[in-house]
Backbone as CSV, one residue per row, in Angstrom:
resi,resn,N_x,N_y,N_z,CA_x,CA_y,CA_z,C_x,C_y,C_z
1,UNK,385.234,56.034,148.784,385.423,55.104,147.661,386.498,54.083,148.034
2,UNK,386.175,52.801,147.862,387.117,51.770,148.272,388.273,51.646,147.286
3,UNK,389.428,51.191,147.802,390.594,50.932,146.966,390.420,49.601,146.262
4,UNK,390.712,49.556,144.963,390.681,48.301,144.228,391.942,47.510,144.548
5,UNK,391.776,46.227,144.822,392.913,45.398,145.209,393.645,44.803,144.020
6,UNK,392.932,44.441,142.957,393.543,43.713,141.841,393.333,44.442,140.522
7,UNK,394.361,44.504,139.675,394.166,45.042,138.332,393.312,44.083,137.498
8,UNK,392.748,44.603,136.424,391.867,43.808,135.589,392.522,42.555,135.041
9,UNK,393.823,42.639,134.702,394.509,41.476,134.130,394.563,40.324,135.134
10,UNK,394.757,40.651,136.412,394.807,39.602,137.432,393.447,38.941,137.607
11,UNK,392.378,39.725,137.556,391.038,39.160,137.667,390.766,38.219,136.502
12,UNK,391.176,38.614,135.306,390.970,37.758,134.128,391.742,36.452,134.262
13,UNK,392.984,36.536,134.732,393.783,35.322,134.908,393.182,34.423,135.976
14,UNK,392.676,35.037,137.041,392.053,34.264,138.110,390.828,33.514,137.592
15,UNK,390.029,34.156,136.767,388.844,33.512,136.199,389.212,32.248,135.432
16,UNK,390.389,32.271,134.766,390.811,31.134,133.956,391.403,30.013,134.809
17,UNK,391.980,30.342,135.973,392.692,29.353,136.786,391.847,28.747,137.896
18,UNK,390.906,29.478,138.424,390.104,29.023,139.559,389.201,27.868,139.144
19,UNK,389.054,26.810,139.979,389.562,26.692,141.350,390.778,25.796,141.515
20,UNK,391.299,25.183,140.438,392.222,24.059,140.597,393.703,24.361,140.403
21,UNK,394.073,25.550,139.947,395.472,25.819,139.600,396.029,26.967,140.423
22,UNK,397.285,26.818,140.896,397.933,27.944,141.562,398.139,29.067,140.551
23,UNK,398.161,30.281,141.025,398.292,31.429,140.126,398.942,32.588,140.866
24,UNK,400.003,33.115,140.286,400.617,34.332,140.830,399.899,35.530,140.224
25,UNK,399.546,36.480,141.082,398.774,37.646,140.685,399.518,38.919,141.068
26,UNK,399.009,40.017,140.605,399.442,41.330,141.067,398.310,41.961,141.877
27,UNK,398.692,42.766,142.859,397.671,43.516,143.588,398.104,44.970,143.721
28,UNK,397.134,45.829,144.005,397.366,47.277,144.101,397.042,47.756,145.511
29,UNK,397.589,47.017,146.471,397.214,47.158,147.857,398.361,47.695,148.704
30,UNK,399.426,48.136,148.037,400.607,48.606,148.767,400.297,49.894,149.529
31,UNK,400.995,50.051,150.650,400.881,51.252,151.478,399.490,51.468,152.042
32,UNK,398.711,50.402,152.135,397.394,50.545,152.743,397.583,50.788,154.245
33,UNK,396.954,51.813,154.798,397.199,52.150,156.209,396.826,51.030,157.180
34,UNK,395.864,50.197,156.828,395.466,49.114,157.735,396.478,47.977,157.779
35,UNK,397.454,48.002,156.864,398.475,46.961,156.849,399.803,47.442,157.420
36,UNK,399.841,48.645,157.970,401.045,49.164,158.595,401.134,48.669,160.044
37,UNK,402.357,48.568,160.573,402.578,47.982,161.898,401.767,48.681,163.003
38,UNK,401.691,50.017,163.063,400.882,50.626,164.137,399.418,50.183,164.094
39,UNK,398.851,50.064,162.897,397.458,49.605,162.786,397.324,48.155,163.204
40,UNK,398.319,47.339,162.865,398.266,45.933,163.223,398.450,45.728,164.727
41,UNK,399.271,46.560,165.337,399.389,46.527,166.793,398.046,46.836,167.456
42,UNK,397.373,47.860,166.939,396.070,48.225,167.498,395.064,47.095,167.279
43,UNK,395.090,46.467,166.101,394.192,45.346,165.834,394.454,44.199,166.804
44,UNK,395.726,43.916,167.074,396.064,42.803,167.970,395.494,43.018,169.364
45,UNK,395.279,44.258,169.753,394.734,44.540,171.079,393.209,44.519,171.086
46,UNK,392.609,44.594,169.901,391.145,44.525,169.818,390.650,43.089,169.626
47,UNK,391.461,42.244,169.018,391.048,40.873,168.761,391.139,40.023,170.030
48,UNK,390.300,39.005,170.163,390.432,38.086,171.300,391.782,37.365,171.257
49,UNK,392.348,37.111,172.397,393.638,36.411,172.461,393.566,35.038,171.809
50,UNK,392.395,34.437,171.799,392.242,33.089,171.251,392.459,33.018,169.743
51,UNK,392.423,34.152,169.056,392.607,34.127,167.599,393.965,34.712,167.190
52,UNK,394.880,34.817,168.134,396.228,35.308,167.835,397.233,34.221,168.187
53,UNK,398.113,33.946,167.260,399.174,32.965,167.490,400.517,33.648,167.278
54,UNK,401.442,33.429,168.195,402.791,33.962,168.000,403.787,32.962,168.557
55,UNK,404.840,32.743,167.790,405.824,31.750,168.198,407.182,32.054,167.583
56,UNK,408.126,31.183,167.850,409.471,31.308,167.299,409.409,31.131,165.789
57,UNK,410.167,31.942,165.048,410.116,31.892,163.589,411.112,30.947,162.950
58,UNK,412.200,30.616,163.661,413.229,29.735,163.092,412.822,28.284,163.318
59,UNK,412.001,27.759,162.409,411.421,26.436,162.575,411.833,25.507,161.438
60,UNK,411.914,24.203,161.699,412.108,23.243,160.611,410.859,23.170,159.740
61,UNK,411.031,22.859,158.475,409.898,22.742,157.571,408.904,21.703,158.082
62,UNK,409.414,20.613,158.621,408.561,19.485,158.960,408.132,19.394,160.406
63,UNK,408.233,20.451,161.186,407.842,20.368,162.586,406.331,20.208,162.705
64,UNK,405.886,19.400,163.661,404.465,19.174,163.873,403.784,20.370,164.507
65,UNK,402.486,20.492,164.261,401.703,21.629,164.748,401.832,21.806,166.257
66,UNK,401.835,20.710,166.988,401.848,20.795,168.455,403.259,20.800,169.039
67,UNK,404.259,20.767,168.161,405.647,20.787,168.624,406.297,22.163,168.488
68,UNK,405.583,23.121,167.924,406.134,24.461,167.739,406.320,25.124,169.101
69,UNK,407.524,25.602,169.411,407.748,26.239,170.723,406.988,27.549,170.850
70,UNK,406.327,27.714,171.971,405.540,28.920,172.195,406.424,30.085,172.626
71,UNK,405.954,31.286,172.305,406.701,32.493,172.631,406.405,32.926,174.055
72,UNK,407.423,33.425,174.754,407.218,33.914,176.110,406.880,35.394,176.143
73,UNK,407.188,36.130,175.068,406.893,37.561,175.020,405.404,37.784,174.754
74,UNK,404.913,38.964,175.087,403.538,39.312,174.759,403.415,39.530,173.247
75,UNK,402.181,39.542,172.777,401.954,39.801,171.351,402.455,41.193,170.985
76,UNK,402.134,42.189,171.812,402.578,43.561,171.515,404.097,43.628,171.447
77,UNK,404.780,43.047,172.418,406.238,43.089,172.420,406.806,42.341,171.214
78,UNK,406.160,41.255,170.827,406.632,40.482,169.680,406.529,41.303,168.404
79,UNK,405.388,41.965,168.208,405.218,42.776,166.995,406.133,43.992,167.026
80,UNK,406.248,44.610,168.193,407.105,45.802,168.320,408.546,45.512,167.912
81,UNK,409.039,44.320,168.242,410.449,43.987,167.994,410.584,42.942,166.886
82,UNK,409.649,42.933,165.951,409.607,41.873,164.951,410.842,41.871,164.048
83,UNK,411.514,42.993,163.916,412.694,43.054,163.035,413.853,42.228,163.572
84,UNK,413.954,42.091,164.906,415.135,41.417,165.441,414.842,40.237,166.370
85,UNK,413.572,39.911,166.645,413.335,38.875,167.665,413.067,37.481,167.089
86,UNK,413.177,37.313,165.782,413.047,35.992,165.186,411.709,35.328,165.473
87,UNK,410.624,36.038,165.183,409.294,35.566,165.565,408.328,35.538,164.376
88,UNK,407.185,34.958,164.629,406.128,34.794,163.635,404.804,35.036,164.332
89,UNK,403.987,35.943,163.796,402.709,36.294,164.403,401.620,36.161,163.343
90,UNK,400.502,35.559,163.713,399.341,35.557,162.821,398.136,36.073,163.598
91,UNK,397.498,37.084,163.023,396.239,37.615,163.542,395.129,36.934,162.754
92,UNK,394.435,36.007,163.397,393.396,35.227,162.716,392.043,35.912,162.852
93,UNK,391.118,35.495,162.001,389.730,35.960,162.093,389.639,37.479,162.198
94,UNK,390.344,38.157,161.308,390.318,39.615,161.352,388.920,40.166,161.079
95,UNK,388.041,39.326,160.551,386.663,39.755,160.290,385.890,40.022,161.579
96,UNK,386.455,39.626,162.733,385.814,39.948,164.001,385.872,41.441,164.297
97,UNK,386.783,42.129,163.650,386.912,43.579,163.804,386.185,44.259,162.645
98,UNK,385.258,45.179,162.904,384.458,45.761,161.823,385.279,46.412,160.712
99,UNK,386.345,47.106,161.060,387.154,47.782,160.047,387.825,46.767,159.131
100,UNK,388.390,45.737,159.715,389.087,44.730,158.906,388.104,43.787,158.204
101,UNK,386.908,43.624,158.766,385.887,42.847,158.058,385.514,43.548,156.754
102,UNK,385.380,44.871,156.799,385.077,45.625,155.580,386.204,45.482,154.563
103,UNK,387.445,45.524,155.044,388.598,45.348,154.169,388.556,43.968,153.498
104,UNK,388.346,42.922,154.298,388.277,41.560,153.777,387.191,41.434,152.716
105,UNK,386.015,41.947,153.006,384.904,41.810,152.069,385.131,42.619,150.797
106,UNK,385.774,43.777,150.931,386.083,44.579,149.735,387.019,43.814,148.801
107,UNK,388.058,43.199,149.369,389.008,42.451,148.539,388.317,41.273,147.864
108,UNK,387.560,40.509,148.632,386.939,39.319,148.067,385.810,39.648,147.096
109,UNK,385.224,40.825,147.218,384.159,41.189,146.277,384.669,41.251,144.838
110,UNK,385.962,41.478,144.664,386.516,41.606,143.315,386.646,40.256,142.611
111,UNK,386.798,39.185,143.384,386.893,37.855,142.765,385.590,37.072,142.904
112,UNK,384.631,37.614,143.600,383.376,36.895,143.843,382.710,36.405,142.555
113,UNK,382.567,37.230,141.506,381.897,36.725,140.298,382.579,35.489,139.711
114,UNK,383.914,35.494,139.652,384.645,34.340,139.112,384.477,33.124,140.010
115,UNK,384.533,33.334,141.326,384.374,32.227,142.267,382.988,31.608,142.135
116,UNK,381.967,32.440,142.174,380.609,31.915,142.204,380.218,31.261,140.889
117,UNK,380.868,31.650,139.792,380.596,31.004,138.509,381.075,29.559,138.499
118,UNK,382.064,29.237,139.334,382.652,27.890,139.334,382.233,27.051,140.534
119,UNK,382.223,27.655,141.726,381.982,26.853,142.934,380.794,27.349,143.753
120,UNK,379.984,28.233,143.197,378.799,28.677,143.900,379.104,29.746,144.939
121,UNK,378.161,30.000,145.835,378.303,31.095,146.800,379.586,30.999,147.626
122,UNK,380.204,32.155,147.870,381.360,32.219,148.763,380.855,32.129,150.201
123,UNK,381.374,31.162,150.941,380.921,30.919,152.305,382.073,31.121,153.282
124,UNK,381.729,31.534,154.504,382.690,31.621,155.606,383.936,32.425,155.216
125,UNK,383.737,33.684,154.925,384.840,34.572,154.558,385.672,34.876,155.814
126,UNK,386.957,34.515,155.761,387.848,34.659,156.920,389.164,35.269,156.456
127,UNK,389.724,36.159,157.273,390.987,36.798,156.934,392.051,36.555,157.995
128,UNK,393.304,36.528,157.538,394.462,36.344,158.417,395.521,37.365,158.010
129,UNK,396.256,37.885,158.975,397.396,38.759,158.687,398.630,38.154,159.341
130,UNK,399.670,37.974,158.528,400.922,37.380,158.988,401.986,38.462,159.096
131,UNK,402.656,38.513,160.248,403.743,39.457,160.509,404.936,38.619,160.939
132,UNK,406.001,38.631,160.152,407.078,37.672,160.378,408.442,38.334,160.351
133,UNK,409.315,37.852,161.214,410.707,38.306,161.226,411.442,37.799,159.991
134,UNK,412.586,38.423,159.673,413.416,37.916,158.576,413.743,36.430,158.765
135,UNK,413.681,35.707,157.666,414.077,34.288,157.592,413.193,33.358,158.429
136,UNK,412.020,33.805,158.803,411.088,32.923,159.508,410.546,31.856,158.561
137,UNK,410.062,30.769,159.146,409.528,29.644,158.373,408.121,29.307,158.867
138,UNK,407.208,29.143,157.929,405.905,28.547,158.223,405.979,27.093,157.799
139,UNK,405.860,26.142,158.730,406.075,24.728,158.401,405.067,24.173,157.397
140,UNK,405.388,23.007,156.885,404.607,22.311,155.867,403.216,21.986,156.404
141,UNK,402.184,22.428,155.695,400.820,22.222,156.176,399.836,22.335,155.020
142,UNK,398.592,22.022,155.310,397.515,22.107,154.334,396.362,22.880,154.958
143,UNK,395.644,23.660,154.147,394.528,24.469,154.637,393.221,24.036,153.981
144,UNK,392.108,24.098,154.709,390.827,23.649,154.161,390.077,24.721,153.378
145,UNK,390.714,25.886,153.171,390.041,26.986,152.486,390.693,27.272,151.133
146,UNK,389.941,27.930,150.268,390.522,28.594,149.104,391.171,29.877,149.624
147,UNK,392.320,30.256,149.067,393.105,31.320,149.687,393.802,32.181,148.638
148,UNK,393.736,33.493,148.824,394.603,34.415,148.093,395.456,35.143,149.121
149,UNK,396.766,35.056,148.967,397.703,35.715,149.871,398.275,36.938,149.168
150,UNK,398.153,38.107,149.792,398.653,39.361,149.233,399.864,39.805,150.042
151,UNK,400.999,39.930,149.396,402.228,40.359,150.067,402.300,41.887,150.036
152,UNK,402.399,42.515,151.234,402.421,43.980,151.292,403.751,44.548,151.778
153,UNK,404.577,43.710,152.418,405.888,44.174,152.878,406.841,42.987,152.911
154,UNK,408.099,43.214,152.519,409.089,42.155,152.549,408.886,41.136,151.438
155,UNK,409.597,40.035,151.577,409.596,38.988,150.550,409.468,37.627,151.214
156,UNK,408.729,36.741,150.566,408.648,35.358,151.043,408.532,34.434,149.844
157,UNK,408.982,33.188,150.041,408.861,32.175,149.005,407.978,31.052,149.521
158,UNK,406.898,30.816,148.798,405.980,29.737,149.129,406.244,28.565,148.186
159,UNK,406.459,27.389,148.745,406.658,26.186,147.939,405.436,25.305,148.091
160,UNK,404.789,25.007,146.951,403.484,24.353,146.955,403.541,23.004,146.257
161,UNK,402.646,22.119,146.699,402.543,20.766,146.158,401.074,20.480,145.840
162,UNK,400.846,19.735,144.799,399.476,19.454,144.375,398.675,18.772,145.476
163,UNK,397.478,19.275,145.704,396.601,18.648,146.674,396.070,17.310,146.220
164,UNK,396.265,16.993,144.938,395.800,15.706,144.411,396.873,14.629,144.474
165,UNK,398.078,14.976,144.918,399.183,14.017,144.963,399.103,13.211,146.255
166,UNK,398.538,12.015,146.166,398.335,11.216,147.373,399.614,10.580,147.893
167,UNK,400.711,10.697,147.144,401.984,10.233,147.693,402.517,11.227,148.724
168,UNK,402.003,12.451,148.711,402.395,13.475,149.679,401.303,13.691,150.720
169,UNK,400.071,13.792,150.267,398.961,14.061,151.182,397.892,12.989,150.941
170,UNK,398.043,11.829,151.587,397.161,10.696,151.322,395.748,10.911,151.858
171,UNK,394.838,10.050,151.404,393.444,10.149,151.838,393.323,10.085,153.353
172,UNK,394.143,9.236,153.979,394.058,9.090,155.439,394.369,10.399,156.161
173,UNK,395.274,11.225,155.585,395.566,12.513,156.216,394.309,13.379,156.250
174,UNK,393.612,13.477,155.115,392.383,14.280,155.062,391.360,13.774,156.077
175,UNK,391.232,12.466,156.160,390.228,11.883,157.046,390.538,12.181,158.513
176,UNK,391.800,12.090,158.891,392.192,12.400,160.263,392.028,13.887,160.548
177,UNK,392.423,14.719,159.575,392.299,16.167,159.764,390.845,16.556,160.027
178,UNK,389.932,16.011,159.234,388.530,16.414,159.343,387.800,15.742,160.495
179,UNK,388.515,14.943,161.280,387.948,14.438,162.524,388.787,14.908,163.717
180,UNK,389.429,16.063,163.546,390.103,16.713,164.656,391.603,16.602,164.703
181,UNK,392.224,16.024,163.664,393.673,15.864,163.657,394.415,17.126,163.251
182,UNK,395.748,17.104,163.299,396.554,18.287,162.984,396.545,18.607,161.496
183,UNK,396.851,19.868,161.170,396.889,20.283,159.767,398.293,20.216,159.177
184,UNK,399.292,19.952,160.014,400.651,19.822,159.496,400.801,18.497,158.772
185,UNK,401.339,18.553,157.554,401.509,17.366,156.727,402.892,16.781,157.009
186,UNK,402.992,15.472,157.252,404.321,14.880,157.486,405.272,15.184,156.327
187,UNK,406.472,15.631,156.661,407.445,16.064,155.665,408.508,14.996,155.448
188,UNK,408.897,14.799,154.189,410.028,13.944,153.835,410.967,14.752,152.938
189,UNK,412.264,14.617,153.173,413.229,15.394,152.391,413.130,15.108,150.892
190,UNK,412.624,13.943,150.546,412.495,13.602,149.119,411.465,14.475,148.399
191,UNK,410.630,15.188,149.157,409.648,16.066,148.529,410.288,17.336,147.972
192,UNK,411.480,17.675,148.454,412.054,19.002,148.229,412.014,19.442,146.767
193,UNK,412.394,18.569,145.848,412.448,18.980,144.454,411.155,18.860,143.697
194,UNK,410.078,18.467,144.372,408.816,18.206,143.683,407.834,19.365,143.759
195,UNK,408.141,20.364,144.569,407.224,21.476,144.724,407.454,22.582,143.708
196,UNK,406.515,23.514,143.681,406.623,24.718,142.853,406.893,25.894,143.788
197,UNK,408.072,26.521,143.657,408.447,27.637,144.521,408.039,28.951,143.870
198,UNK,407.274,29.757,144.593,406.796,31.042,144.089,407.255,32.128,145.052
199,UNK,408.069,33.056,144.568,408.555,34.153,145.392,407.625,35.349,145.264
200,UNK,407.241,35.889,146.395,406.308,37.008,146.452,407.019,38.237,147.012
201,UNK,406.965,39.310,146.268,407.471,40.615,146.707,406.285,41.539,146.917
202,UNK,406.484,42.702,147.544,405.364,43.623,147.718,404.678,43.920,146.380
203,UNK,403.373,43.766,146.348,402.619,43.936,145.114,402.275,42.621,144.439
204,UNK,402.843,41.518,144.933,402.521,40.194,144.408,401.466,39.525,145.295
205,UNK,400.715,38.612,144.678,399.751,37.790,145.405,399.772,36.404,144.787
206,UNK,399.215,35.444,145.500,399.132,34.088,144.970,397.806,33.474,145.379
207,UNK,397.160,32.815,144.412,395.983,32.016,144.714,396.437,30.588,145.004
208,UNK,396.020,30.061,146.164,396.354,28.700,146.576,395.072,27.877,146.580
209,UNK,394.983,26.840,145.748,393.768,26.023,145.729,393.555,25.286,147.046
210,UNK,392.367,24.803,147.197,391.955,24.069,148.385,392.914,22.925,148.688
211,UNK,393.471,22.925,149.908,394.260,21.815,150.454,395.573,21.546,149.730
212,UNK,396.114,22.499,149.003,397.447,22.297,148.433,398.464,22.472,149.557
213,UNK,399.215,21.424,149.937,400.196,21.578,151.014,401.326,22.509,150.599
214,UNK,401.860,23.235,151.563,402.909,24.208,151.249,403.664,24.586,152.514
215,UNK,404.860,25.140,152.302,405.597,25.774,153.384,406.101,27.115,152.880
216,UNK,406.489,27.988,153.818,406.862,29.355,153.462,408.166,29.725,154.153
217,UNK,409.074,30.339,153.393,410.311,30.888,153.951,410.373,32.376,153.645
218,UNK,410.568,33.171,154.700,410.660,34.619,154.514,412.051,35.028,154.053
219,UNK,412.126,36.169,153.380,413.383,36.738,152.946,414.088,37.490,154.063
220,UNK,415.011,38.392,153.719,415.872,39.032,154.719,415.245,40.236,155.423
221,UNK,413.973,40.520,155.162,413.317,41.661,155.797,412.036,41.205,156.489
222,UNK,411.484,42.079,157.309,410.183,41.804,157.919,409.144,41.601,156.813
223,UNK,408.300,40.621,156.999,407.262,40.300,156.020,405.886,40.554,156.625
224,UNK,405.020,41.190,155.833,403.621,41.370,156.218,402.762,40.947,155.031
225,UNK,401.781,40.093,155.292,400.910,39.652,154.209,399.496,39.436,154.728
226,UNK,398.561,39.575,153.820,397.135,39.413,154.103,396.630,38.188,153.368
227,UNK,395.988,37.287,154.092,395.399,36.096,153.503,393.885,36.222,153.567
228,UNK,393.223,36.150,152.403,391.766,36.228,152.333,391.256,34.859,151.875
229,UNK,390.347,34.269,152.628,389.946,32.889,152.378,388.428,32.761,152.346
230,UNK,387.980,31.665,151.725,386.551,31.371,151.655,386.366,29.868,151.488
231,UNK,385.135,29.429,151.686,384.759,28.041,151.466,383.625,27.990,150.445
232,UNK,383.262,26.774,150.054,382.144,26.569,149.126,381.311,25.396,149.628
233,UNK,380.115,25.245,149.085,379.302,24.073,149.425,380.080,22.800,149.115
234,UNK,380.808,22.804,147.993,381.559,21.612,147.625,382.653,21.327,148.651
235,UNK,383.359,22.354,149.102,384.462,22.121,150.038,383.947,21.576,151.370
236,UNK,382.775,22.045,151.817,382.202,21.505,153.041,381.746,20.064,152.839
237,UNK,381.144,19.781,151.677,380.740,18.414,151.390,381.924,17.472,151.294
238,UNK,383.021,17.955,150.706,384.237,17.156,150.607,384.785,16.853,151.994
239,UNK,384.786,17.848,152.872,385.294,17.656,154.232,384.436,16.641,154.991
240,UNK,383.114,16.739,154.870,382.226,15.796,155.546,382.419,14.380,155.009
241,UNK,382.625,14.279,153.700,382.843,12.964,153.100,384.134,12.333,153.608
242,UNK,385.190,13.151,153.707,386.450,12.634,154.252,386.254,12.112,155.676
243,UNK,385.507,12.864,156.485,385.283,12.442,157.867,384.511,11.123,157.916
244,UNK,383.477,10.997,157.077,382.712,9.750,157.051,383.562,8.593,156.536
245,UNK,384.453,8.889,155.579,385.340,7.838,155.059,386.233,7.261,156.151
246,UNK,386.597,8.088,157.134,387.416,7.570,158.235,386.648,6.508,159.016
247,UNK,385.366,6.723,159.220,384.555,5.717,159.899,384.532,4.421,159.092
248,UNK,384.325,4.554,157.783,384.315,3.366,156.927,385.651,2.638,156.990
249,UNK,386.740,3.419,156.982,388.073,2.803,157.017,388.292,2.084,158.355
250,UNK,387.730,2.628,159.437,387.834,1.972,160.740,387.187,0.591,160.740
251,UNK,386.225,0.388,159.844,385.547,-0.903,159.728,386.177,-1.788,158.653
252,UNK,387.363,-1.401,158.171,388.068,-2.210,157.199,387.633,-2.010,155.765
253,UNK,386.855,-0.977,155.512,386.393,-0.670,154.154,387.324,0.355,153.527
254,UNK,387.705,0.147,152.265,388.511,1.121,151.533,387.546,2.047,150.791
255,UNK,387.267,3.239,151.344,386.178,4.055,150.799,386.565,4.788,149.516
256,UNK,385.565,5.048,148.699,385.775,5.860,147.502,386.053,7.296,147.910
257,UNK,386.930,8.004,147.193,387.216,9.396,147.529,386.024,10.291,147.229
258,UNK,386.029,11.522,147.731,384.950,12.453,147.395,384.846,12.667,145.892
259,UNK,383.648,12.947,145.451,383.416,13.227,144.032,383.990,14.599,143.696
260,UNK,384.620,14.700,142.533,385.233,15.952,142.097,384.170,16.942,141.637
261,UNK,384.547,18.209,141.660,383.684,19.221,141.081,383.370,18.863,139.628
262,UNK,382.162,19.180,139.135,381.096,19.976,139.762,380.099,19.167,140.582
263,UNK,380.372,17.870,140.797,379.434,17.026,141.537,379.505,17.349,143.029
264,UNK,378.381,17.198,143.713,378.342,17.392,145.149,378.394,16.043,145.862
265,UNK,378.904,16.056,147.081,379.049,14.832,147.875,377.924,14.768,148.903
266,UNK,376.726,14.555,148.394,375.542,14.714,149.232,375.355,13.559,150.211
267,UNK,375.434,12.314,149.735,375.049,11.173,150.573,375.931,11.042,151.809
268,UNK,377.248,10.918,151.607,378.145,10.753,152.752,378.143,11.988,153.642
269,UNK,378.045,13.159,153.017,378.030,14.394,153.794,376.829,14.430,154.724
270,UNK,375.665,14.034,154.206,374.443,14.056,155.008,374.539,13.071,156.170
271,UNK,375.063,11.869,155.900,375.195,10.870,156.963,376.163,11.352,158.036
272,UNK,377.304,11.935,157.615,378.274,12.397,158.602,377.695,13.497,159.482
273,UNK,376.946,14.410,158.891,376.366,15.493,159.694,375.374,14.935,160.710
274,UNK,374.624,13.920,160.318,373.690,13.296,161.255,374.449,12.608,162.395
275,UNK,375.527,11.908,162.062,376.328,11.246,163.092,376.963,12.256,164.037
276,UNK,377.431,13.354,163.479,378.076,14.373,164.303,377.094,14.977,165.316
277,UNK,375.830,15.106,164.912,374.831,15.659,165.809,374.584,14.782,167.028
278,UNK,374.831,13.478,166.861,374.623,12.576,168.014,375.923,12.262,168.723
279,UNK,376.983,13.009,168.388,378.215,12.901,169.153,379.299,12.040,168.571
280,UNK,379.117,11.480,167.367,380.169,10.679,166.744,381.269,11.607,166.246
281,UNK,382.520,11.272,166.521,383.637,12.119,166.122,384.647,11.370,165.240
282,UNK,384.360,10.183,164.815,385.259,9.438,163.930,386.336,8.708,164.652
């Protein structure tokens, strides 16, 4: 019998907030054996090296994706000494492992009815596990997925900004991102007081809407968290539209933004997919 991840009250709140509003939730996922360090060490050795990232944890909020200093230690050594080595590890695509794929699907099955009622079928279910030293920082960035982050060990504070605020994340950023650009959002100190800071302790979770930029600061202990993500037909159409808009902008046209839910972005999405098939990259 599978463990239930969320109490009924959290599911009800999620139904009311999805897909456009951040929401702090509770989860009942503490002490799960698959989230303990020995299990995560074993997972890191089963996953392909290409889906594991590990680097220095003491980073500026605004550092660029390609400027993050790489770690010289092995992944195993980094996780083994995570309490004192000032590092940050993410195990991506945990669904590549059958045991963790079952875990990911079990968690997401609990929110599936609410998700599908608003944005249709859940597509491309992907999981990430973050293992971080005390006081580590995840720099300012935006993600193309809908995301629920479950905190299972330690404490972290996530500071989030509206994905609709074009003074922070302009249309051009989306267009560059969806044609191969970085996911790190340029940071300005003037943003500091404009975000919503949400502190997560073990047993807390947070729903992060599509493309809401955010950064994360860990507390004084080792942090372990599980991120469960999905896409929708609308999110893929929005991404394709952004990519096509970059082409239009290259020709001096100021393109209309993607259509908001519940409308689909069929025309531009279809054209972009056709262009991509013949090698156009924006």
